[in-house]
Backbone bond lengths (Angstrom), bond angles and torsions (degrees), N, CA, C in turn:
res aa  C-N    CA-C-N  psi(-1)  N-CA   C-N-CA  omega(-1)  CA-C   N-CA-C  phi
1 M - - - 1.418 - - 1.581 115.01 -
2 K 1.290 118.18 126.59 1.345 123.39 -178.49 1.522 112.93 -82.46
3 T 1.269 119.48 125.75 1.372 126.33 177.47 1.475 117.81 -89.08
4 R 1.229 124.27 146.16 1.485 122.65 179.29 1.532 106.10 -73.79
5 A 1.312 109.48 152.14 1.512 114.40 175.39 1.506 106.48 -79.43
6 N 1.465 109.59 155.25 1.445 116.37 174.98 1.495 112.67 -100.86
7 I 1.242 117.92 126.75 1.521 126.00 -175.04 1.533 110.17 -119.45
8 L 1.285 116.04 129.92 1.397 125.03 178.26 1.580 110.82 -106.89
9 V 1.254 118.32 119.45 1.491 124.34 -177.95 1.527 104.12 -99.90
10 V 1.264 116.64 119.39 1.528 119.57 176.78 1.461 110.53 -122.65
11 D 1.418 110.95 116.80 1.361 119.74 -175.08 1.578 110.73 -160.41
12 D 1.307 119.88 129.10 1.430 118.15 -174.37 1.593 108.42 -79.27
13 E 1.306 117.00 -12.41 1.503 117.46 173.94 1.545 113.56 -94.35
14 L 1.359 113.66 130.45 1.392 119.94 -172.21 1.546 109.88 -64.79
15 G 1.277 119.42 -40.77 1.504 124.91 -179.93 1.459 114.34 -48.53
16 P 1.356 116.32 -65.29 1.449 122.64 -178.78 1.539 112.31 -58.53
17 R 1.347 114.06 -45.78 1.425 121.81 -178.75 1.533 108.74 -57.56
18 E 1.280 122.46 -48.98 1.469 125.09 -174.92 1.564 105.66 -73.36
19 S 1.312 117.65 -38.08 1.504 119.91 -178.53 1.562 108.97 -60.48
20 L 1.274 118.66 -44.81 1.496 120.74 -179.65 1.482 106.54 -67.38
21 K 1.274 120.54 -39.47 1.462 123.43 -179.01 1.558 110.32 -61.94
22 M 1.269 115.60 -40.21 1.460 122.10 176.85 1.480 115.54 -65.87
23 I 1.288 112.56 -42.19 1.500 125.59 179.55 1.563 112.00 -65.03
24 L 1.345 116.56 -38.02 1.396 123.90 -174.57 1.510 119.53 -99.79
25 K 1.330 117.01 -16.17 1.456 117.04 -168.80 1.526 115.14 -71.15
26 N 1.273 117.32 -12.28 1.505 116.27 176.51 1.500 110.93 -80.38
27 D 1.338 116.07 -23.15 1.543 117.45 -175.46 1.532 112.32 -110.11
28 Y 1.350 118.68 -19.57 1.386 122.21 -173.98 1.620 110.32 -133.89
29 L 1.336 115.96 161.85 1.448 119.77 167.55 1.572 106.50 -88.84
30 V 1.343 116.84 114.55 1.414 121.49 -172.96 1.503 112.82 -105.20
31 F 1.261 121.47 129.55 1.408 132.94 162.51 1.401 114.82 -104.31
32 T 1.411 114.92 148.03 1.468 118.86 178.43 1.547 112.30 -126.33
33 A 1.284 111.61 149.17 1.503 119.79 174.74 1.444 110.60 -136.70
34 K 1.311 117.98 139.40 1.560 121.89 173.93 1.445 115.26 -89.71
35 N 1.371 117.39 -8.68 1.449 119.40 -178.68 1.522 110.80 -155.78
36 G 1.272 118.12 169.88 1.429 123.40 -179.16 1.497 112.66 -64.01
37 W 1.233 121.55 -39.26 1.496 122.74 -176.59 1.578 107.55 -70.01
38 D 1.328 120.61 -36.86 1.469 121.88 177.48 1.549 108.40 -66.59
39 A 1.353 112.48 -38.11 1.522 116.58 -174.68 1.550 106.78 -69.83
40 L 1.349 120.98 -37.64 1.469 120.29 177.87 1.517 113.56 -66.28
41 D 1.377 114.89 -37.37 1.519 116.49 174.33 1.510 111.37 -58.45
42 I 1.309 115.80 -45.91 1.522 119.75 -179.52 1.524 108.79 -60.80
43 I 1.372 116.74 -51.05 1.386 120.00 -179.05 1.568 117.36 -56.30
44 R 1.254 112.47 -34.51 1.480 119.73 175.02 1.530 117.05 -65.06
45 Y 1.391 109.89 -30.36 1.452 113.87 -173.31 1.521 114.01 -116.01
46 E 1.317 118.73 -3.66 1.424 119.41 177.77 1.526 110.36 -125.95
47 P 1.250 118.02 147.10 1.528 116.70 178.91 1.573 111.24 -81.09
48 I 1.288 116.87 83.04 1.395 123.48 -178.40 1.566 116.45 -76.13
49 D 1.282 118.51 126.98 1.482 120.78 -179.01 1.503 113.22 -89.70
50 L 1.344 111.57 -37.83 1.414 117.44 -175.10 1.561 113.79 -147.01
51 V 1.340 116.79 139.80 1.405 125.23 176.21 1.466 115.95 -113.48
52 T 1.312 120.52 127.15 1.376 123.69 166.86 1.475 109.68 -93.95
53 L 1.379 120.50 122.88 1.468 117.33 -165.86 1.548 111.38 -127.33
54 D 1.271 122.52 126.31 1.397 128.46 169.76 1.499 106.20 -77.80
55 L 1.372 116.98 145.17 1.441 119.63 178.54 1.419 117.83 -90.96
56 K 1.419 115.06 -35.82 1.513 115.73 -177.83 1.532 108.46 -103.54
57 M 1.338 108.25 105.98 1.539 115.93 -179.69 1.606 104.46 -138.71
58 P 1.377 108.52 150.85 1.527 113.78 -178.25 1.678 104.27 -69.67
59 G 1.301 112.49 155.46 1.432 116.67 -179.75 1.601 108.66 76.86
60 M 1.278 112.52 -120.98 1.531 118.69 -177.61 1.544 107.06 -75.16
61 Q 1.270 118.07 118.25 1.607 121.94 172.62 1.486 110.42 -66.75
62 G 1.305 110.63 160.95 1.427 115.66 178.43 1.517 120.76 -58.15
63 T 1.436 109.16 -34.32 1.502 115.73 -179.92 1.512 109.41 -69.15
64 E 1.347 112.68 -34.46 1.588 113.59 175.90 1.490 111.43 -64.60
65 L 1.339 112.65 -46.25 1.472 117.16 -179.48 1.600 111.30 -58.75
66 L 1.316 113.69 -40.80 1.512 118.55 -179.25 1.539 107.76 -57.20
67 K 1.338 117.51 -45.59 1.486 125.26 178.94 1.470 107.78 -57.35
68 E 1.275 120.29 -51.28 1.454 123.12 -178.75 1.565 113.12 -61.77
69 I 1.345 117.13 -38.93 1.370 122.64 175.69 1.502 109.06 -59.16
70 R 1.402 116.37 -53.08 1.450 119.12 -179.98 1.576 113.69 -58.02
71 D 1.293 116.20 -34.77 1.458 118.01 -178.74 1.542 108.82 -73.01
72 F 1.339 117.69 -36.43 1.448 122.44 174.71 1.400 116.63 -66.70
73 N 1.419 116.80 -51.80 1.504 120.23 -175.29 1.478 105.81 -159.62
74 A 1.302 114.66 101.84 1.455 121.45 -177.00 1.524 114.31 -64.78
75 D 1.437 116.05 -18.36 1.486 122.19 -175.99 1.559 109.65 -80.91
76 I 1.288 119.56 -6.02 1.441 117.59 179.89 1.489 107.36 -76.97
77 E 1.381 120.18 132.79 1.421 124.45 179.43 1.486 107.35 -83.31
78 V 1.306 119.22 141.31 1.426 123.90 176.92 1.452 115.45 -131.45
79 I 1.260 114.31 130.53 1.499 121.88 -177.23 1.615 104.14 -118.29
80 I 1.350 113.85 122.11 1.482 119.10 176.58 1.516 107.70 -80.76
81 V 1.360 116.81 129.73 1.412 122.46 176.35 1.492 105.42 -128.40
82 T 1.323 117.64 101.90 1.431 123.15 -170.70 1.511 115.79 -133.22
83 G 1.331 120.38 153.08 1.337 125.49 171.90 1.555 113.08 -99.62
84 C 1.283 110.59 -6.79 1.522 121.58 -177.10 1.424 116.53 -116.95
85 G 1.334 118.88 41.86 1.550 118.98 -174.43 1.480 109.18 -74.46
86 T 1.319 112.75 145.53 1.433 125.94 176.31 1.601 108.10 -134.59
87 L 1.280 112.22 163.65 1.453 113.52 175.69 1.558 110.02 -64.00
88 K 1.310 115.60 -36.77 1.498 123.57 -178.83 1.567 110.18 -59.50
89 T 1.361 112.90 -48.49 1.464 120.71 -178.12 1.526 109.32 -65.33
90 A 1.372 112.31 -44.09 1.449 114.96 -178.93 1.574 111.93 -61.12
91 T 1.333 112.77 -44.82 1.435 119.57 178.37 1.531 114.90 -60.62
92 E 1.367 114.08 -41.02 1.468 115.90 170.30 1.420 118.89 -67.03
93 A 1.327 118.27 -35.73 1.447 123.71 175.97 1.545 107.51 -61.24
94 I 1.335 115.64 -46.43 1.481 116.73 -176.72 1.573 110.45 -64.19
95 R 1.318 114.83 -36.43 1.494 119.95 177.61 1.544 109.57 -56.20
96 Y 1.395 111.22 -37.37 1.506 110.26 -177.42 1.514 112.69 -97.88
97 G 1.322 116.17 20.56 1.423 118.71 169.90 1.533 120.30 73.38
98 V 1.232 113.20 33.63 1.476 116.57 176.33 1.493 113.13 -65.99
99 S 1.315 116.87 149.01 1.532 116.62 -176.76 1.481 108.67 -79.83
100 D 1.352 123.69 -29.85 1.372 125.84 -176.74 1.488 109.95 -165.01
101 Y 1.373 117.20 165.25 1.431 125.66 -178.81 1.575 108.23 -138.11
102 I 1.281 110.89 110.73 1.431 119.77 -173.60 1.507 113.75 -112.36
103 L 1.297 124.01 133.61 1.460 125.52 -175.88 1.554 107.91 -92.37
104 K 1.312 119.60 140.53 1.480 118.50 173.83 1.507 105.09 -87.15
105 P 1.307 121.75 153.38 1.535 118.28 -4.46 1.532 108.10 -75.34
106 F 1.305 114.11 141.87 1.418 123.08 179.31 1.490 115.50 -88.77
107 D 1.303 114.15 153.89 1.466 125.51 179.51 1.526 103.80 -86.48
108 V 1.350 121.15 123.16 1.454 123.61 176.30 1.427 114.67 -54.11
109 V 1.305 120.48 -48.87 1.440 121.73 -178.07 1.500 110.79 -61.74
110 E 1.355 120.25 -48.78 1.406 125.41 176.21 1.609 107.93 -54.20
111 M 1.306 119.36 -51.24 1.351 119.21 -178.77 1.511 114.98 -58.21
112 R 1.319 118.40 -45.16 1.414 120.69 177.19 1.660 108.99 -57.92
113 S 1.269 113.63 -42.29 1.489 118.65 -175.54 1.577 111.01 -65.30
114 V 1.337 112.10 -41.39 1.508 116.93 -178.47 1.493 106.53 -68.08
115 I 1.331 122.79 -43.04 1.457 123.87 -179.57 1.480 109.07 -63.58
116 K 1.215 115.37 -50.52 1.542 118.09 -177.89 1.544 111.77 -57.82
117 R 1.327 115.88 -39.93 1.487 123.20 177.33 1.556 110.26 -65.13
118 S 1.389 116.92 -43.90 1.431 122.39 -176.74 1.533 105.64 -69.07
119 I 1.285 124.77 -42.87 1.441 128.49 -179.06 1.464 107.58 -62.29
120 G 1.421 116.92 -43.90 1.518 120.58 177.06 1.575 110.84 -64.12
121 K 1.292 118.13 -36.78 1.510 119.76 173.38 1.476 111.82 -59.98
122 K 1.407 116.09 -46.40 1.527 116.01 -177.64 1.416 111.25 -65.61
123 S 1.338 118.14 -38.42 1.493 120.87 176.75 1.521 115.47 -59.98
124 L 1.389 112.47 -42.55 1.486 121.34 175.90 1.527 108.92 -61.93
125 N 1.309 119.65 -48.54 1.491 124.39 179.94 1.498 110.24 -56.02
126 K 1.380 119.30 -43.87 1.452 125.41 -175.29 1.530 104.38 -69.03
127 K 1.366 122.78 -38.70 1.468 120.69 179.53 1.511 112.47 -66.03
128 Q 1.383 113.50 -40.82 1.475 121.05 179.77 1.503 110.22 -58.01
129 K 1.417 115.11 -44.29 1.514 118.76 -175.82 1.542 106.72 -66.46
130 E 1.342 116.27 -42.65 1.417 114.41 177.16 1.467 118.04 -63.17
131 L 1.309 118.10 -36.36 1.444 118.38 173.08 1.459 116.16 -65.16
132 V 1.405 115.17 -37.26 1.536 119.24 175.53 1.516 107.04 -60.25
133 K 1.273 118.03 -48.54 1.515 122.25 -179.17 1.524 109.98 -55.93
134 E 1.290 117.92 -47.33 1.478 123.42 175.44 1.459 115.78 -59.93
135 L 1.277 118.40 -43.28 1.452 126.08 176.21 1.530 107.45 -65.99
136 E 1.303 124.94 -41.08 1.373 125.72 177.40 1.578 112.97 -62.65
137 K 1.351 115.35 -39.81 1.424 120.05 173.65 1.515 111.91 -60.95
138 I 1.323 117.04 -47.45 1.482 119.39 178.83 1.513 110.27 -59.77
139 L 1.329 118.60 -45.20 1.418 119.05 179.53 1.502 115.10 -60.25
140 V 1.297 116.76 -44.00 1.446 122.17 173.55 1.450 114.82 -55.77
141 E 1.374 112.95 -49.89 1.466 119.60 178.30 1.552 110.16 -62.85
142 E 1.248 122.44 -38.24 1.420 125.90 -179.49 1.556 110.04 -68.79
143 K 1.327 120.87 -40.26 1.445 121.91 176.90 1.580 107.12 -68.65
144 K 1.281 120.36 -38.84 1.407 122.75 177.15 1.498 111.16 -59.13
145 N 1.322 116.55 -41.09 1.508 123.34 179.20 1.481 112.35 -66.55
146 Q 1.308 113.28 -39.23 1.528 118.94 177.13 1.477 112.91 -64.60
147 R 1.346 116.16 -44.63 1.460 121.51 176.82 1.563 112.90 -56.05
148 E 1.434 111.96 -42.01 1.411 115.11 -173.25 1.566 107.32 -78.35
149 A 1.332 116.19 -22.95 1.491 118.69 175.72 1.523 111.06 -64.80
150 Y 1.346 113.52 -37.24 1.553 117.96 -168.69 1.467 105.30 -93.56
151 S 1.394 122.68 -4.61 1.476 118.61 -177.29 1.521 109.56 -84.71
């Protein structure tokens, strides 16, 4: 059974936050947070796959939250959705490995496409890690068998 991905929408403005929730709720399980502190609480207790993150928020700025997300779980995909994009914030976002950087007002079709691609990337990365672990197990077992054969 395929489960729906968990998406956290973080934006201090109700309009964009609820718009994204409405756009995504049929395909994903959507959580919302109006600030960085609420977002961190959700991330700590829910298995979040992807975060859409506004940069300019009161209290904890989006870039600060991005750093906290990376420290907590580097596998969470993050998409910046901001009305205040600058070259500096884009550069910093890239440095922290965001999946994409979208300016408000966003195009619904583009937003769905970016999120779908990011969720696919996360799924592929997870499968790659599982395959590497499996390969490591096989190699350890093979070395063990070789040692036993020569003993």
